[in-house]
C-alpha angles and dihedrals in degrees: 000000000000127000114254115255114260090244090058097058118112101249092190088062094045098046118050100193129034129187125211120222093268094049092048091047091052093050093048094040097237138102123277087248089059090051089055089051090051089053092048090050091049094244086121133012129222135189143160103264096203149333114313093014129113125239112278147166123245107255091225089065090074117067129216089263091063093250131108109277111275110270095015098107092050092046092050090051091052092048093047090048086056089057099262121145122215093268091054091045092054092047092050093047093051099041122094096224117130105355127072092260131354121314090240089059091051090051091050089051091051093251094124098132092069091049091050091050090053091049092049090051089060088075092060 
């Protein structure tokens, strides 16, 4: 049996809390338009978590300091360079595949270099 493609994972099941553009903007202290720019620049990632839901950003992507979690922008760039779209990036970051724990947990614990190495290895 083959593994499901990253894009086919149920993001609503993987990610507990989602922020809409306005909520993310308030946490970061910018406008919703700036949040969209941050997504376009791969500083954050956004996706539609499920049917009937609006596009959102995983709440864990924004740290307590109101900034994207340390290491997230670099990780998103590596994943996008490997051909991932935002939906696949979010699935990979929230899946417990190769690391002990999910990549998002490693980022939150300031262990981002290991996550980035794993992401870079995807290209090989």
